[in-house]
N, CA and C atoms as an extended XYZ file, in Angstrom:
174
Properties=species:S:1:pos:R:3:atomname:S:1:resname:S:1:resid:I:1 pbc="F F F"
N         0.836       -1.198        0.000 N   UNK     1
C         0.000        0.000        0.000 CA  UNK     1
C         0.869        1.246        0.000 C   UNK     1
N         0.434        2.243       -0.751 N   UNK     2
C         1.186        3.485       -0.772 CA  UNK     2
C         0.572        4.455        0.225 C   UNK     2
N         1.347        5.390        0.701 N   UNK     3
C         0.882        6.359        1.691 CA  UNK     3
C         0.456        7.672        1.055 C   UNK     3
N        -0.387        7.599        0.024 N   UNK     4
C        -0.845        8.797       -0.671 CA  UNK     4
C        -1.789        9.626        0.179 C   UNK     4
N        -1.876       10.907       -0.154 N   UNK     5
C        -2.767       11.800        0.583 CA  UNK     5
C        -4.189       11.669        0.060 C   UNK     5
N        -5.147       11.875        0.939 N   UNK     6
C        -6.553       11.814        0.546 CA  UNK     6
C        -6.983       13.173        0.004 C   UNK     6
N        -7.744       13.152       -1.072 N   UNK     7
C        -8.221       14.384       -1.689 CA  UNK     7
C        -9.269       15.047       -0.789 C   UNK     7
N        -9.208       16.375       -0.699 N   UNK     8
C       -10.162       17.120        0.118 CA  UNK     8
C       -11.057       17.914       -0.825 C   UNK     8
N       -12.221       17.346       -1.147 N   UNK     9
C       -13.174       18.012       -2.035 CA  UNK     9
C       -14.515       18.034       -1.350 C   UNK     9
N       -15.178       19.173       -1.404 N   UNK    10
C       -16.472       19.337       -0.764 CA  UNK    10
C       -17.579       19.415       -1.804 C   UNK    10
N       -18.726       18.816       -1.497 N   UNK    11
C       -19.900       18.995       -2.337 CA  UNK    11
C       -20.517       20.341       -2.001 C   UNK    11
N       -20.848       21.114       -3.030 N   UNK    12
C       -21.472       22.412       -2.828 CA  UNK    12
C       -22.698       22.522       -3.720 C   UNK    12
N       -23.551       23.486       -3.404 N   UNK    13
C       -24.759       23.728       -4.181 CA  UNK    13
C       -24.639       25.116       -4.790 C   UNK    13
N       -24.879       25.211       -6.098 N   UNK    14
C       -24.902       26.500       -6.786 CA  UNK    14
C       -26.359       26.872       -7.001 C   UNK    14
N       -26.805       27.958       -6.331 N   UNK    15
C       -28.210       28.350       -6.333 CA  UNK    15
C       -28.403       29.544       -7.246 C   UNK    15
N       -29.476       29.522       -8.032 N   UNK    16
C       -29.792       30.588       -8.971 CA  UNK    16
C       -30.146       31.878       -8.237 C   UNK    16
N       -29.615       33.007       -8.714 N   UNK    17
C       -29.951       34.300       -8.134 CA  UNK    17
C       -31.239       34.855       -8.722 C   UNK    17
N       -31.853       34.124       -9.663 N   UNK    18
C       -33.132       34.542      -10.237 CA  UNK    18
C       -34.298       34.147       -9.327 C   UNK    18
N       -33.988       33.565       -8.187 N   UNK    19
C       -34.977       33.152       -7.180 CA  UNK    19
C       -36.006       32.155       -7.718 C   UNK    19
N       -35.549       31.236       -8.562 N   UNK    20
C       -36.439       30.201       -9.091 CA  UNK    20
C       -36.372       28.936       -8.254 C   UNK    20
N       -35.360       28.823       -7.412 N   UNK    21
C       -35.183       27.604       -6.635 CA  UNK    21
C       -34.351       26.557       -7.347 C   UNK    21
N       -33.938       26.842       -8.581 N   UNK    22
C       -33.140       25.884       -9.353 CA  UNK    22
C       -31.698       25.918       -8.853 C   UNK    22
N       -31.060       24.735       -8.785 N   UNK    23
C       -29.673       24.673       -8.330 CA  UNK    23
C       -28.923       23.541       -9.009 C   UNK    23
N       -27.607       23.665       -9.024 N   UNK    24
C       -26.696       22.628       -9.489 CA  UNK    24
C       -25.912       22.129       -8.285 C   UNK    24
N       -25.535       20.856       -8.279 N   UNK    25
C       -24.664       20.309       -7.252 CA  UNK    25
C       -23.338       19.979       -7.924 C   UNK    25
N       -22.249       20.453       -7.318 N   UNK    26
C       -20.915       20.200       -7.853 CA  UNK    26
C       -19.964       20.077       -6.675 C   UNK    26
N       -18.698       19.935       -6.966 N   UNK    27
C       -17.716       19.863       -5.890 CA  UNK    27
C       -16.568       20.822       -6.159 C   UNK    27
N       -15.884       21.192       -5.068 N   UNK    28
C       -14.722       22.061       -5.214 CA  UNK    28
C       -13.678       21.689       -4.175 C   UNK    28
N       -12.461       22.069       -4.438 N   UNK    29
C       -11.367       21.873       -3.503 CA  UNK    29
C       -11.175       23.191       -2.748 C   UNK    29
N       -11.505       23.255       -1.450 N   UNK    30
C       -11.411       24.514       -0.718 CA  UNK    30
C        -9.978       25.008       -0.503 C   UNK    30
N        -9.008       24.142       -0.693 N   UNK    31
C        -7.614       24.588       -0.575 CA  UNK    31
C        -7.218       25.457       -1.773 C   UNK    31
N        -7.748       25.124       -2.956 N   UNK    32
C        -7.415       25.880       -4.165 CA  UNK    32
C        -8.324       27.072       -4.370 C   UNK    32
N        -9.592       26.966       -3.938 N   UNK    33
C       -10.562       28.051       -4.105 CA  UNK    33
C       -11.268       28.301       -2.777 C   UNK    33
N       -10.658       29.067       -1.866 N   UNK    34
C       -11.265       29.307       -0.561 CA  UNK    34
C       -12.437       30.294       -0.605 C   UNK    34
N       -12.614       31.017       -1.711 N   UNK    35
C       -13.707       31.973       -1.834 CA  UNK    35
C       -14.964       31.272       -2.334 C   UNK    35
N       -16.125       31.949       -2.207 N   UNK    36
C       -17.384       31.394       -2.696 CA  UNK    36
C       -17.434       31.506       -4.211 C   UNK    36
N       -17.852       30.428       -4.856 N   UNK    37
C       -17.952       30.416       -6.313 CA  UNK    37
C       -19.158       31.223       -6.773 C   UNK    37
N       -18.997       31.932       -7.872 N   UNK    38
C       -20.090       32.647       -8.528 CA  UNK    38
C       -19.917       32.394      -10.014 C   UNK    38
N       -20.851       31.634      -10.606 N   UNK    39
C       -20.751       31.247      -12.006 CA  UNK    39
C       -22.020       31.618      -12.752 C   UNK    39
N       -21.873       31.926      -14.035 N   UNK    40
C       -23.037       32.156      -14.882 CA  UNK    40
C       -23.363       30.838      -15.567 C   UNK    40
N       -24.572       30.319      -15.273 N   UNK    41
C       -25.010       29.046      -15.822 CA  UNK    41
C       -26.455       29.182      -16.295 C   UNK    41
N       -26.932       28.160      -16.998 N   UNK    42
C       -28.277       28.197      -17.561 CA  UNK    42
C       -29.316       27.813      -16.519 C   UNK    42
N       -30.365       28.613      -16.381 N   UNK    43
C       -31.495       28.314      -15.507 CA  UNK    43
C       -32.696       27.990      -16.397 C   UNK    43
N       -33.100       26.719      -16.484 N   UNK    44
C       -34.194       26.343      -17.383 CA  UNK    44
C       -35.552       26.902      -16.980 C   UNK    44
N       -35.711       27.309      -15.742 N   UNK    45
C       -37.003       27.851      -15.309 CA  UNK    45
C       -37.249       29.245      -15.866 C   UNK    45
N       -36.177       30.026      -16.118 N   UNK    46
C       -36.349       31.332      -16.752 CA  UNK    46
C       -35.893       31.314      -18.200 C   UNK    46
N       -35.247       30.212      -18.627 N   UNK    47
C       -34.855       30.044      -20.016 CA  UNK    47
C       -33.677       30.883      -20.463 C   UNK    47
N       -32.809       31.253      -19.523 N   UNK    48
C       -31.617       32.021      -19.904 CA  UNK    48
C       -30.503       31.798      -18.889 C   UNK    48
N       -29.331       32.337      -19.196 N   UNK    49
C       -28.188       32.232      -18.309 CA  UNK    49
C       -28.289       33.295      -17.218 C   UNK    49
N       -28.065       32.879      -15.977 N   UNK    50
C       -28.091       33.794      -14.840 CA  UNK    50
C       -26.932       33.465      -13.907 C   UNK    50
N       -26.712       34.325      -12.933 N   UNK    51
C       -25.643       34.126      -11.961 CA  UNK    51
C       -26.078       33.101      -10.920 C   UNK    51
N       -25.199       32.152      -10.634 N   UNK    52
C       -25.414       31.158       -9.590 CA  UNK    52
C       -24.372       31.371       -8.513 C   UNK    52
N       -24.776       31.316       -7.237 N   UNK    53
C       -23.860       31.518       -6.118 CA  UNK    53
C       -23.785       30.265       -5.272 C   UNK    53
N       -22.617       30.060       -4.682 N   UNK    54
C       -22.370       28.871       -3.879 CA  UNK    54
C       -23.076       28.952       -2.524 C   UNK    54
N       -23.638       27.811       -2.114 N   UNK    55
C       -24.166       27.623       -0.767 CA  UNK    55
C       -23.730       26.264       -0.273 C   UNK    55
N       -23.753       26.081        1.043 N   UNK    56
C       -23.428       24.768        1.590 CA  UNK    56
C       -24.519       23.778        1.232 C   UNK    56
N       -24.106       22.545        0.966 N   UNK    57
C       -25.054       21.477        0.689 CA  UNK    57
C       -25.466       20.853        2.019 C   UNK    57
N       -26.759       20.823        2.275 N   UNK    58
C       -27.233       20.304        3.568 CA  UNK    58
C       -27.682       18.878        3.453 C   UNK    58
């Protein structure tokens, strides 16, 4: 057996700022990106690209 390090990746939820309740679940490495993610992604409930912000996955 090798003594490799275990990867530290957290599951996060990206919630639409259009207040539709739509969200994506993804993961990130908090060591490389300690800030909250903000991505522009497609929200099918409004039919266009909007800003999604990171929240903790419960």
